[in-house]
Short mmCIF file of the C-alpha atoms (twelve columns), coordinates in Angstrom:
data_MODEL
# 
_entry.id   MODEL 
# 
loop_
_atom_site.group_PDB 
_atom_site.id 
_atom_site.type_symbol 
_atom_site.label_atom_id 
_atom_site.label_alt_id 
_atom_site.label_comp_id 
_atom_site.label_asym_id 
_atom_site.label_seq_id 
_atom_site.Cartn_x 
_atom_site.Cartn_y 
_atom_site.Cartn_z 
_atom_site.pdbx_PDB_model_num 
ATOM 1   C CA . ALA A 1   -148.554 -34.078  -6.859  1 
ATOM 2   C CA . GLN A 2   -149.691 -30.514  -7.471  1 
ATOM 3   C CA . GLN A 3   -152.877 -31.095  -5.459  1 
ATOM 4   C CA . GLY A 4   -150.816 -32.431  -2.532  1 
ATOM 5   C CA . ARG A 5   -152.240 -35.983  -2.377  1 
ATOM 6   C CA . VAL A 6   -149.109 -37.595  -3.785  1 
ATOM 7   C CA . ARG A 7   -145.550 -36.534  -3.026  1 
ATOM 8   C CA . GLU A 8   -142.719 -36.509  -5.533  1 
ATOM 9   C CA . LYS A 9   -138.980 -37.090  -4.979  1 
ATOM 10  C CA . VAL A 10  -136.391 -36.573  -7.681  1 
ATOM 11  C CA . TYR A 11  -133.255 -38.737  -7.788  1 
ATOM 12  C CA . GLY A 12  -131.191 -37.580  -10.755 1 
ATOM 13  C CA . LYS A 13  -133.279 -38.335  -13.826 1 
ATOM 14  C CA . GLN A 14  -135.752 -40.501  -11.911 1 
ATOM 15  C CA . LYS A 15  -138.869 -39.313  -10.124 1 
ATOM 16  C CA . ILE A 16  -140.574 -41.361  -7.422  1 
ATOM 17  C CA . TYR A 17  -144.217 -40.772  -6.434  1 
ATOM 18  C CA . PHE A 18  -145.705 -41.995  -3.162  1 
ATOM 19  C CA . ALA A 19  -148.771 -41.289  -1.021  1 
ATOM 20  C CA . ASP A 20  -148.481 -38.388  1.383   1 
ATOM 21  C CA . GLN A 21  -148.780 -40.067  4.771   1 
ATOM 22  C CA . GLU A 22  -149.258 -36.805  6.636   1 
ATOM 23  C CA . GLN A 23  -152.785 -36.611  5.230   1 
ATOM 24  C CA . LEU A 24  -153.668 -40.062  6.645   1 
ATOM 25  C CA . PRO A 25  -155.202 -40.201  10.128  1 
ATOM 26  C CA . ALA A 26  -152.832 -41.298  12.912  1 
ATOM 27  C CA . ALA A 27  -153.645 -44.623  14.525  1 
ATOM 28  C CA . SER A 28  -154.005 -44.875  18.274  1 
ATOM 29  C CA . ASP A 29  -152.027 -47.283  20.439  1 
ATOM 30  C CA . ALA A 30  -155.051 -49.562  20.777  1 
ATOM 31  C CA . GLU A 31  -155.482 -49.735  17.033  1 
ATOM 32  C CA . LEU A 32  -151.747 -50.507  16.593  1 
ATOM 33  C CA . ARG A 33  -151.936 -53.291  19.181  1 
ATOM 34  C CA . GLY A 34  -155.026 -54.675  17.432  1 
ATOM 35  C CA . LEU A 35  -153.198 -54.608  14.101  1 
ATOM 36  C CA . ASP A 36  -150.160 -56.306  15.679  1 
ATOM 37  C CA . GLY A 37  -152.466 -59.019  17.019  1 
ATOM 38  C CA . GLN A 38  -153.976 -59.486  13.579  1 
ATOM 39  C CA . ILE A 39  -150.485 -59.722  12.061  1 
ATOM 40  C CA . ALA A 40  -149.482 -62.372  14.618  1 
ATOM 41  C CA . ALA A 41  -152.682 -64.345  13.994  1 
ATOM 42  C CA . ARG A 42  -152.230 -64.168  10.236  1 
ATOM 43  C CA . SER A 43  -148.560 -65.217  10.578  1 
ATOM 44  C CA . ALA A 44  -149.576 -68.253  12.634  1 
ATOM 45  C CA . GLN A 45  -152.281 -69.053  10.088  1 
ATOM 46  C CA . LEU A 46  -149.705 -68.722  7.289   1 
ATOM 47  C CA . GLN A 47  -147.310 -71.103  9.097   1 
ATOM 48  C CA . ALA A 48  -150.083 -73.657  9.567   1 
ATOM 49  C CA . LEU A 49  -151.084 -73.441  5.901   1 
ATOM 50  C CA . GLN A 50  -147.452 -73.766  4.749   1 
ATOM 51  C CA . GLN A 51  -146.996 -76.839  6.968   1 
ATOM 52  C CA . SER A 52  -150.179 -78.356  5.602   1 
ATOM 53  C CA . CYS A 53  -149.046 -77.593  2.049   1 
ATOM 54  C CA . ARG A 54  -145.664 -79.301  2.649   1 
ATOM 55  C CA . HIS A 55  -147.435 -82.337  4.104   1 
ATOM 56  C CA . MET A 56  -149.773 -82.553  1.110   1 
ATOM 57  C CA . GLU A 57  -146.879 -82.150  -1.357  1 
ATOM 58  C CA . ALA A 58  -145.020 -84.998  0.348   1 
ATOM 59  C CA . GLU A 59  -148.139 -87.154  0.198   1 
ATOM 60  C CA . LEU A 60  -148.602 -86.289  -3.490  1 
ATOM 61  C CA . LYS A 61  -144.985 -87.209  -4.195  1 
ATOM 62  C CA . ASP A 62  -145.470 -90.578  -2.459  1 
ATOM 63  C CA . LEU A 63  -148.642 -91.252  -4.416  1 
ATOM 64  C CA . ASN A 64  -147.036 -90.292  -7.734  1 
ATOM 65  C CA . SER A 65  -144.059 -92.561  -7.115  1 
ATOM 66  C CA . SER A 66  -146.170 -95.578  -6.165  1 
ATOM 67  C CA . MET A 67  -147.484 -98.051  -8.714  1 
ATOM 68  C CA . THR A 68  -151.012 -97.873  -10.070 1 
ATOM 69  C CA . THR A 69  -153.446 -100.780 -9.752  1 
ATOM 70  C CA . PRO A 70  -152.980 -101.965 -13.376 1 
ATOM 71  C CA . GLU A 71  -149.191 -101.781 -13.005 1 
ATOM 72  C CA . ILE A 72  -149.310 -103.804 -9.795  1 
ATOM 73  C CA . SER A 73  -151.558 -106.437 -11.376 1 
ATOM 74  C CA . ARG A 74  -149.130 -106.761 -14.322 1 
ATOM 75  C CA . GLU A 75  -146.207 -107.043 -11.897 1 
ATOM 76  C CA . ILE A 76  -148.023 -109.732 -9.869  1 
ATOM 77  C CA . GLU A 77  -148.799 -111.679 -13.048 1 
ATOM 78  C CA . ALA A 78  -145.164 -111.510 -14.172 1 
ATOM 79  C CA . LEU A 79  -143.993 -112.681 -10.739 1 
ATOM 80  C CA . ARG A 80  -146.458 -115.577 -10.785 1 
ATOM 81  C CA . LYS A 81  -145.137 -116.676 -14.190 1 
ATOM 82  C CA . ASP A 82  -141.560 -116.494 -12.900 1 
ATOM 83  C CA . CYS A 83  -142.543 -118.463 -9.802  1 
ATOM 84  C CA . ALA A 84  -144.245 -121.144 -11.897 1 
ATOM 85  C CA . GLY A 85  -141.175 -121.414 -14.124 1 
ATOM 86  C CA . TYR A 86  -138.873 -121.764 -11.132 1 
ATOM 87  C CA . THR A 87  -141.156 -124.335 -9.529  1 
ATOM 88  C CA . GLU A 88  -141.161 -126.376 -12.728 1 
ATOM 89  C CA . LYS A 89  -137.376 -126.159 -12.948 1 
ATOM 90  C CA . LEU A 90  -137.052 -127.247 -9.313  1 
ATOM 91  C CA . GLU A 91  -139.332 -130.238 -9.921  1 
ATOM 92  C CA . ARG A 92  -137.245 -131.284 -12.951 1 
ATOM 93  C CA . ILE A 93  -134.074 -131.076 -10.880 1 
ATOM 94  C CA . LYS A 94  -135.622 -133.044 -8.008  1 
ATOM 95  C CA . SER A 95  -136.943 -135.745 -10.321 1 
ATOM 96  C CA . ALA A 96  -133.659 -136.148 -12.212 1 
ATOM 97  C CA . THR A 97  -132.060 -139.557 -11.792 1 
ATOM 98  C CA . ASN A 98  -128.518 -138.613 -12.730 1 
ATOM 99  C CA . HIS A 99  -127.483 -137.216 -9.348  1 
ATOM 100 C CA . VAL A 100 -123.785 -136.980 -8.537  1 
ATOM 101 C CA . THR A 101 -122.848 -138.931 -5.462  1 
ATOM 102 C CA . PRO A 102 -120.630 -137.336 -2.828  1 
ATOM 103 C CA . GLU A 103 -117.897 -139.874 -3.617  1 
ATOM 104 C CA . GLU A 104 -117.908 -138.920 -7.311  1 
ATOM 105 C CA . LYS A 105 -117.857 -135.244 -6.405  1 
ATOM 106 C CA . GLU A 106 -114.925 -135.767 -4.033  1 
ATOM 107 C CA . LYS A 107 -113.065 -137.720 -6.700  1 
ATOM 108 C CA . VAL A 108 -113.539 -134.945 -9.273  1 
ATOM 109 C CA . CYS A 109 -112.404 -132.313 -6.757  1 
ATOM 110 C CA . ARG A 110 -109.261 -134.310 -5.931  1 
ATOM 111 C CA . GLU A 111 -108.460 -134.730 -9.633  1 
ATOM 112 C CA . GLN A 112 -108.952 -131.024 -10.271 1 
ATOM 113 C CA . GLN A 113 -106.665 -130.172 -7.356  1 
ATOM 114 C CA . LEU A 114 -104.033 -132.595 -8.669  1 
ATOM 115 C CA . PHE A 115 -104.210 -131.162 -12.207 1 
ATOM 116 C CA . ARG A 116 -104.082 -127.583 -10.899 1 
ATOM 117 C CA . ARG A 117 -101.008 -128.396 -8.812  1 
ATOM 118 C CA . GLU A 118 -99.343  -130.030 -11.833 1 
ATOM 119 C CA . TRP A 119 -100.220 -127.038 -14.036 1 
ATOM 120 C CA . ARG A 120 -98.602  -124.658 -11.534 1 
ATOM 121 C CA . ARG A 121 -95.502  -126.845 -11.237 1 
ATOM 122 C CA . ARG A 122 -95.026  -127.121 -14.991 1 
ATOM 123 C CA . LYS A 123 -95.669  -123.420 -15.554 1 
ATOM 124 C CA . ARG A 124 -93.093  -122.529 -12.886 1 
ATOM 125 C CA . MET A 125 -90.535  -124.874 -14.454 1 
ATOM 126 C CA . ALA A 126 -91.144  -123.431 -17.933 1 
ATOM 127 C CA . THR A 127 -90.891  -119.874 -16.640 1 
ATOM 128 C CA . GLU A 128 -87.624  -120.599 -14.834 1 
ATOM 129 C CA . LEU A 129 -86.192  -122.258 -17.951 1 
ATOM 130 C CA . LEU A 130 -87.232  -119.363 -20.197 1 
ATOM 131 C CA . ASP A 131 -85.831  -116.806 -17.739 1 
ATOM 132 C CA . ALA A 132 -82.509  -118.657 -17.747 1 
ATOM 133 C CA . ILE A 133 -82.457  -118.580 -21.571 1 
ATOM 134 C CA . LEU A 134 -83.428  -114.905 -21.689 1 
ATOM 135 C CA . GLU A 135 -80.499  -113.901 -19.439 1 
ATOM 136 C CA . GLY A 136 -78.113  -114.301 -22.357 1 
ATOM 137 C CA . TYR A 137 -80.561  -113.449 -25.140 1 
ATOM 138 C CA . PRO A 138 -79.937  -110.051 -26.767 1 
ATOM 139 C CA . LYS A 139 -83.551  -109.283 -27.702 1 
ATOM 140 C CA . SER A 140 -86.648  -108.754 -25.589 1 
ATOM 141 C CA . LYS A 141 -88.747  -111.509 -24.033 1 
ATOM 142 C CA . LYS A 142 -91.632  -110.779 -26.413 1 
ATOM 143 C CA . GLN A 143 -89.409  -111.048 -29.478 1 
ATOM 144 C CA . PHE A 144 -87.966  -114.333 -28.183 1 
ATOM 145 C CA . PHE A 145 -91.438  -115.793 -27.659 1 
ATOM 146 C CA . GLU A 146 -92.431  -114.775 -31.206 1 
ATOM 147 C CA . GLU A 147 -89.302  -116.306 -32.772 1 
ATOM 148 C CA . VAL A 148 -89.624  -119.582 -30.895 1 
ATOM 149 C CA . GLY A 149 -93.446  -119.684 -31.158 1 
ATOM 150 C CA . ILE A 150 -94.285  -119.786 -27.472 1 
ATOM 151 C CA . GLU A 151 -97.856  -118.980 -26.462 1 
ATOM 152 C CA . THR A 152 -98.504  -118.158 -22.819 1 
ATOM 153 C CA . ASP A 153 -101.656 -118.568 -20.740 1 
ATOM 154 C CA . GLU A 154 -101.942 -114.781 -20.612 1 
ATOM 155 C CA . ASP A 155 -101.974 -114.557 -24.440 1 
ATOM 156 C CA . HIS A 156 -105.163 -116.619 -24.454 1 
ATOM 157 C CA . GLY A 157 -106.719 -115.006 -21.376 1 
ATOM 158 C CA . VAL A 158 -106.420 -118.161 -19.257 1 
ATOM 159 C CA . ALA A 159 -105.779 -117.902 -15.529 1 
ATOM 160 C CA . LEU A 160 -105.059 -120.605 -13.004 1 
ATOM 161 C CA . PRO A 161 -108.202 -121.465 -11.041 1 
ATOM 162 C CA . ALA A 162 -108.154 -120.637 -7.355  1 
# 
């Protein structure tokens, strides 16, 4: 700073040193335009390299997330075993001799519908009867059920089938 090559500025307790630009030669307009052209070329080069880098990172991410050859061969082997098991199960089902005829199936469906209808009817009757009793009962419904020993479908987690 004393020799004049570096300048000094004081901001409170801090001192900042920087090169004295007055000693540097001034650039001509042609040189400035040449430097601007270089800056533009380097900026375009930087953009192209950044784009290429993004493309390569995306490709690397895809490759890292895909399965390796040994993993794929293990997966194929597991799938072949599953397929063989399912094929064997299908053959057993096809070769079974105890098939249900459509008439038997229809009969079972009709019986289930009849029993479901009867279950609903009886449950409705029981509920109406218990509601009539509970109208004059001084305690709660839960206490009444405990005293009488009534167990509901809900107590056992049973629901009427659809």
